[in-house]
C-alpha positions in Angstrom: 16.3 0.2 -14.7 19.3 0.4 -12.4 19.6 -2.3 -9.8 20.7 0.1 -7.1 17.2 1.6 -7.0 15.5 -1.6 -6.1 15.8 -3.0 -2.6 14.5 -6.3 -1.4 13.5 -6.8 2.2 11.7 -9.4 4.1 7.9 -9.0 4.3 5.1 -11.0 5.8 6.4 -14.4 6.7 9.7 -13.7 4.9 8.2 -13.2 1.5 9.9 -10.7 -0.7 9.1 -7.0 -0.8 10.3 -4.5 -3.4 11.0 -0.8 -2.9 11.6 1.0 -6.1 12.9 4.6 -5.9 11.8 6.4 -9.0 13.5 9.3 -10.8 11.6 12.6 -10.8 11.1 12.4 -14.6 9.9 8.8 -14.6 6.1 8.4 -14.7 4.6 6.6 -11.7 3.0 4.1 -14.0 6.4 3.1 -15.5 7.9 2.8 -12.0 5.0 0.7 -10.8 5.2 -1.6 -13.8 8.9 -2.0 -13.2 8.5 -2.7 -9.5 5.7 -5.3 -10.2 7.9 -7.1 -12.8 10.7 -7.2 -10.3 8.4 -8.5 -7.5 7.0 -11.3 -9.8 10.5 -12.1 -11.2 9.4 -11.1 -14.7 11.2 -9.3 -17.5 9.8 -5.7 -17.6 9.2 -5.9 -21.3 7.4 -9.2 -21.3 5.7 -9.5 -18.0 2.3 -11.2 -17.7 1.1 -8.8 -15.1 -0.5 -5.9 -16.9 -0.8 -2.7 -14.8 -4.0 -1.6 -16.7 -5.8 -4.7 -15.4 -5.6 -3.2 -11.9 -5.4 0.6 -12.2 -5.6 3.2 -15.0 -1.9 4.1 -15.7 -2.9 7.5 -17.1 -4.9 8.3 -14.0 -2.0 7.2 -11.8 0.4 9.5 -13.6 -2.1 12.4 -13.4 -2.4 12.0 -9.6 1.3 12.7 -9.2 1.7 15.2 -12.1 2.5 18.9 -11.5 -0.5 21.3 -11.6 -1.2 23.5 -14.6 0.6 26.3 -12.8 3.8 24.1 -12.7 3.7 23.5 -8.9 3.9 20.1 -7.3 0.8 18.6 -5.9 0.5 17.8 -2.2 2.1 14.6 -1.0 -0.2 11.7 -1.4 -0.3 7.9 -1.6 -2.1 5.5 -3.9 -2.6 1.9 -2.7 -4.1 -1.0 -4.6 -3.9 -4.8 -4.9 -2.3 -6.9 -7.6 -2.9 -10.6 -7.3 -1.6 -11.4 -3.8 0.4 -8.2 -3.4 -0.2 -4.7 -2.2 1.2 -1.8 -4.3 1.9 1.5 -2.6 2.8 4.5 -4.8 4.1 7.8 -3.4 5.8 10.7 -5.3 9.3 9.2 -4.5 8.8 5.4 -4.7 6.8 2.3 -5.3 6.6 -0.5 -2.8 5.3 -3.9 -3.5 4.7 -6.3 -0.6 2.8 -9.5 0.0 -0.8 -9.1 1.3 -0.7 -9.8 5.0 
């Protein structure tokens, strides 16, 4: 993880928000787990927040994978809640912000 790809901003009532710009070869599930660890101030390798408790990581990756023909899927967004945060995943980034 490179620190330049994660940006903090103020969210609801000045709580922290994370915006993680993922590389094109990085699976969305890995980017999401990394953003969640950063949001909860955890180490990515030993975080207590397990992504699979909230969403199927394989299904998340499949939603943003190229088609069998090798073309990109249409732009889309997946949004779900993790504890008191909202996670928004797009093809380019993952955002984690406090529930408002």
